[in-house]
C-alpha positions as CSV (number, residue, x, y, z in Angstrom):
1,X,0.2,0.6,-0.1
2,X,1.6,3.5,-1.2
3,X,0.0,6.3,1.0
4,X,-1.9,7.9,-2.5
5,X,-3.6,4.5,-1.9
6,X,-5.7,4.5,1.6
7,X,-6.7,0.7,2.9
8,X,-10.6,-0.2,2.2
9,X,-11.0,0.1,5.8
10,X,-9.9,3.9,6.2
11,X,-12.1,4.4,3.9
12,X,-14.6,3.7,5.2
13,X,-14.6,4.5,8.2
14,X,-14.1,8.2,6.5
15,X,-17.5,7.5,5.4
16,X,-19.8,6.2,7.9
17,X,-18.0,8.7,9.7
18,X,-18.6,11.7,7.7
19,X,-22.1,10.0,7.2
20,X,-23.0,10.2,11.0
21,X,-21.6,13.7,11.5
22,X,-24.1,14.7,8.6
23,X,-26.7,13.0,10.7
24,X,-26.0,14.5,13.7
25,X,-26.0,18.0,11.5
26,X,-29.2,17.0,10.4
27,X,-30.6,16.2,13.7
28,X,-29.8,19.2,15.9
29,X,-30.9,21.3,12.8
30,X,-34.4,20.0,12.4
31,X,-34.7,19.7,16.6
32,X,-33.3,23.5,16.7
33,X,-36.0,24.4,14.4
34,X,-38.7,22.6,16.5
35,X,-37.5,24.1,19.6
36,X,-37.9,27.9,18.1
37,X,-41.2,26.9,16.6
38,X,-42.6,24.9,19.9
39,X,-41.3,28.4,22.1
40,X,-43.4,30.4,20.0
41,X,-46.5,28.7,20.9
42,X,-45.7,29.5,24.7
43,X,-48.0,32.4,26.1
44,X,-46.1,36.1,25.7
45,X,-45.2,35.5,29.7
46,X,-44.1,32.6,29.6
47,X,-41.5,33.3,26.5
48,X,-39.3,35.9,28.9
49,X,-35.3,35.4,29.1
50,X,-35.6,34.2,33.0
51,X,-38.4,31.4,32.0
52,X,-36.8,27.3,32.4
53,X,-37.5,26.5,28.9
54,X,-36.1,29.7,27.7
55,X,-32.5,28.3,29.0
56,X,-32.9,24.8,28.0
57,X,-30.7,24.4,24.7
58,X,-32.6,25.1,21.4
59,X,-32.3,21.3,19.7
60,X,-33.8,20.2,23.5
61,X,-36.5,22.1,24.1
62,X,-39.0,19.4,22.4
63,X,-39.0,17.7,25.9
64,X,-40.6,20.7,27.8
65,X,-43.5,20.1,25.6
66,X,-46.4,17.0,25.0
67,X,-46.3,16.8,21.2
68,X,-49.3,15.0,19.1
69,X,-48.1,12.8,16.8
70,X,-50.1,15.3,14.5
71,X,-48.1,18.4,15.3
72,X,-44.5,16.2,15.1
73,X,-45.7,15.5,11.7
74,X,-46.5,19.6,10.9
75,X,-43.5,20.4,13.4
76,X,-41.4,17.7,11.1
77,X,-42.6,18.9,8.1
78,X,-41.2,22.3,8.5
79,X,-37.9,21.4,10.1
80,X,-36.8,19.4,7.7
81,X,-36.8,21.8,4.8
82,X,-33.3,22.8,5.6
83,X,-32.5,19.3,6.0
84,X,-33.6,18.4,2.5
85,X,-31.0,21.2,1.0
86,X,-28.4,18.5,1.8
87,X,-30.1,15.1,2.5
88,X,-32.1,14.3,-0.8
89,X,-35.5,12.8,0.7
90,X,-35.1,9.7,-1.2
91,X,-31.6,9.1,0.4
92,X,-31.6,6.4,3.7
93,X,-31.0,9.1,6.2
94,X,-34.2,11.2,5.1
95,X,-36.4,9.1,6.5
96,X,-34.3,7.4,8.9
97,X,-33.7,11.0,11.0
98,X,-37.3,12.3,10.6
99,X,-37.9,8.9,12.0
100,X,-35.7,9.1,15.0
101,X,-37.1,12.6,15.9
102,X,-40.6,12.3,15.5
103,X,-39.6,9.3,18.5
104,X,-38.2,12.6,20.2
105,X,-40.6,14.2,20.0
106,X,-43.5,12.6,20.4
107,X,-42.1,10.4,23.4
108,X,-40.5,13.6,24.9
109,X,-36.7,12.5,24.8
110,X,-33.4,14.6,24.7
111,X,-31.6,13.9,21.4
112,X,-28.4,11.8,22.5
113,X,-25.4,11.2,19.8
114,X,-25.0,7.2,20.7
115,X,-28.6,7.0,20.6
116,X,-28.6,8.3,16.6
117,X,-25.8,6.6,15.8
118,X,-27.1,2.8,16.7
119,X,-30.8,3.9,15.0
120,X,-28.7,4.8,11.4
121,X,-27.2,1.3,11.9
122,X,-29.5,-0.6,12.3
123,X,-31.6,1.1,9.5
124,X,-27.9,0.3,7.7
125,X,-27.3,4.0,6.4
126,X,-23.7,3.6,7.8
C-alpha cells in the first residue's frame, strides 16, 4: 500500500464517520427549528429570558412540550425544509432521521448522539 492508495478500512471509516456527522448536523438543525417553533407557541408571559424552557438548549426544548403525532408531523415537515437541502428525500438518512426525531418529539426524549448512531446502523445507513 502506498500513501496515495488508502486501505478499504480507512476509506470505509471515513464514509461512515462523515455520514454520522452529516446526520448529527441535520438532526440538530431540525431539532433547533422545532424548538424555536414550539417556544413561539408559549404564552407571551412564559417567553421571558428567565423561563426554564428558554434556558434550555434550543435543540432540546421539545422535552418540555407534549407533542401529539399530528403536530409532530407538521413540525417535521417544517423542520426538514432545511435538511432537504443537503439530504435528498429518497436517501436512507432522510427517512431514518425523520423517524428518529419524530420518536424524540412524541416520547419527550433528549437528543443523544449514540442513540442516533445506533438508529443509523440498524437502518443500514452507515
